[in-house]
Backbone as CSV, one residue per row, in Angstrom:
resi,resn,N_x,N_y,N_z,CA_x,CA_y,CA_z,C_x,C_y,C_z
1,MET,-11.737,9.264,-8.285,-10.344,8.838,-8.157,-10.292,7.318,-8.150
2,PRO,-9.407,6.750,-8.929,-9.319,5.294,-8.992,-8.712,4.691,-7.719
3,ALA,-9.190,3.509,-7.371,-8.641,2.762,-6.235,-8.058,1.463,-6.764
4,THR,-6.864,1.127,-6.314,-6.177,-0.083,-6.735,-5.823,-0.882,-5.486
5,THR,-6.099,-2.178,-5.519,-5.814,-3.031,-4.367,-4.626,-3.925,-4.675
6,TYR,-3.728,-4.013,-3.702,-2.508,-4.810,-3.816,-2.486,-5.878,-2.730
7,ALA,-1.875,-7.017,-3.036,-1.626,-8.057,-2.035,-0.276,-7.768,-1.395
8,VAL,-0.266,-7.727,-0.057,0.961,-7.441,0.681,1.111,-8.477,1.782
9,SER,2.271,-9.117,1.840,2.505,-10.109,2.889,3.398,-9.531,3.973
10,GLY,3.277,-10.095,5.177,4.110,-9.691,6.299,3.433,-8.721,7.255
11,MET,2.182,-8.344,6.985,1.461,-7.419,7.866,0.733,-8.211,8.941
12,SER,0.836,-7.747,10.208,0.162,-8.500,11.260,-0.405,-7.663,12.395
13,CYS,-0.129,-6.349,12.421,-0.538,-5.582,13.597,-0.820,-4.128,13.248
14,GLY,-1.222,-3.375,14.247,-1.508,-1.966,14.073,-0.293,-1.172,13.627
15,HIS,0.879,-1.567,14.089,2.111,-0.877,13.675,2.329,-1.065,12.176
16,CYS,2.098,-2.271,11.686,2.227,-2.541,10.249,1.281,-1.634,9.465
17,LYS,0.054,-1.552,9.937,-0.961,-0.731,9.271,-0.528,0.730,9.247
18,ALA,-0.069,1.247,10.379,0.355,2.648,10.459,1.558,2.916,9.567
19,THR,2.511,1.994,9.560,3.722,2.172,8.753,3.383,2.229,7.273
20,LEU,2.592,1.271,6.809,2.253,1.248,5.382,1.383,2.430,4.986
21,THR,0.471,2.827,5.846,-0.365,3.998,5.558,0.513,5.225,5.383
22,GLU,1.526,5.369,6.224,2.420,6.521,6.155,3.315,6.500,4.916
23,VAL,4.013,5.374,4.678,4.992,5.360,3.582,4.323,5.423,2.210
24,ILE,3.180,4.774,2.054,2.476,4.834,0.768,1.805,6.195,0.616
25,GLY,1.261,6.712,1.713,0.571,8.000,1.678,1.467,9.164,1.298
26,GLU,2.783,9.020,1.503,3.729,10.081,1.159,4.064,10.135,-0.332
27,LEU,3.677,9.121,-1.084,4.010,9.074,-2.510,3.176,10.077,-3.312
28,ASP,3.773,10.599,-4.373,3.081,11.549,-5.250,1.821,10.929,-5.836
29,GLY,0.744,11.678,-5.805,-0.498,11.239,-6.427,-1.391,10.402,-5.535
30,VAL,-0.881,9.928,-4.396,-1.689,9.087,-3.504,-2.609,9.986,-2.684
31,ARG,-3.897,9.666,-2.704,-4.902,10.444,-1.979,-5.420,9.721,-0.740
32,GLY,-5.260,8.400,-0.707,-5.735,7.636,0.444,-5.169,6.236,0.448
33,VAL,-5.036,5.676,1.656,-4.507,4.313,1.818,-5.366,3.596,2.849
34,GLU,-5.851,2.410,2.502,-6.585,1.566,3.440,-5.857,0.237,3.545
35,VAL,-5.460,-0.124,4.761,-4.755,-1.374,4.993,-5.728,-2.358,5.622
36,HIS,-5.861,-3.541,5.024,-6.757,-4.587,5.499,-5.898,-5.763,5.976
37,LEU,-5.556,-5.744,7.268,-4.633,-6.746,7.808,-5.129,-8.177,7.613
38,GLY,-6.393,-8.429,7.914,-6.934,-9.783,7.852,-6.891,-10.395,6.467
39,HIS,-6.960,-9.558,5.456,-6.973,-10.047,4.077,-5.619,-9.901,3.390
40,GLY,-4.663,-9.231,4.048,-3.356,-9.021,3.431,-3.442,-8.141,2.204
41,ARG,-4.282,-7.117,2.304,-4.519,-6.228,1.161,-4.292,-4.776,1.555
42,VAL,-3.847,-3.990,0.595,-3.721,-2.549,0.762,-4.405,-1.906,-0.437
43,THR,-5.369,-1.020,-0.174,-6.072,-0.318,-1.235,-5.567,1.116,-1.282
44,VAL,-5.114,1.521,-2.457,-4.545,2.851,-2.650,-5.470,3.644,-3.576
45,THR,-5.904,4.813,-3.106,-6.696,5.720,-3.924,-5.740,6.788,-4.428
46,SER,-5.753,7.013,-5.736,-4.790,7.943,-6.324,-5.472,8.917,-7.273
47,ALA,-4.757,10.001,-7.566,-5.287,11.031,-8.465,-5.389,10.516,-9.897
48,GLY,-4.508,9.611,-10.260,-4.501,9.028,-11.607,-4.068,7.581,-11.499
49,GLU,-3.481,7.069,-12.540,-2.974,5.693,-12.524,-1.847,5.607,-11.489
50,PRO,-1.940,4.651,-10.547,-0.898,4.553,-9.523,0.435,4.096,-10.110
51,ASP,1.502,4.526,-9.462,2.850,4.140,-9.862,3.198,2.852,-9.120
52,ASP,2.927,1.708,-9.762,3.149,0.411,-9.120,4.583,0.234,-8.634
53,ALA,5.547,0.708,-9.421,6.951,0.551,-9.052,7.272,1.327,-7.775
54,ALA,6.759,2.544,-7.664,7.011,3.367,-6.474,6.329,2.771,-5.250
55,ILE,5.120,2.269,-5.423,4.396,1.656,-4.310,5.104,0.389,-3.865
56,THR,5.532,-0.431,-4.818,6.262,-1.660,-4.495,7.540,-1.339,-3.733
57,GLU,8.276,-0.340,-4.185,9.525,0.044,-3.529,9.275,0.531,-2.100
58,ALA,8.240,1.353,-1.905,7.924,1.861,-0.570,7.549,0.724,0.381
59,VAL,6.751,-0.219,-0.118,6.336,-1.363,0.697,7.543,-2.238,1.043
60,ASP,8.381,-2.515,0.052,9.574,-3.345,0.282,10.532,-2.688,1.269
61,GLU,10.752,-1.378,1.127,11.663,-0.666,2.023,11.134,-0.633,3.455
62,ALA,9.809,-0.722,3.605,9.206,-0.740,4.940,9.290,-2.131,5.575
63,GLY,9.742,-3.126,4.799,9.928,-4.466,5.344,8.819,-5.452,5.038
64,TYR,7.987,-5.115,4.069,6.888,-5.995,3.674,7.074,-6.376,2.214
65,GLU,6.223,-7.263,1.731,6.368,-7.701,0.332,5.070,-7.521,-0.426
66,LEU,5.100,-6.655,-1.423,3.957,-6.468,-2.302,4.066,-7.535,-3.384
67,THR,3.030,-8.367,-3.499,3.096,-9.488,-4.431,2.283,-9.263,-5.699
68,GLY,1.621,-8.106,-5.809,0.918,-7.791,-7.045,-0.442,-7.183,-6.799
69,ARG,-1.100,-6.802,-7.887,-2.456,-6.264,-7.810,-3.427,-7.406,-7.587
70,VAL,-4.521,-7.080,-6.943,-5.562,-8.077,-6.676,-6.680,-7.879,-7.681
């Protein structure tokens, strides 16, 4: 399964990590989410090519900003 890493700003605590893990994890095709607070990165493991638009929307709606793939 492919893993894609995104740069996300605004994350600072365990609550941020839990929120993003939940909202991204609910998206179709997502098999795993790893949030790296110190690096401002989120790695998404998916069944196929990830839906960047859906991931961006989920992150934005949660109150964070996805700034692109790393």
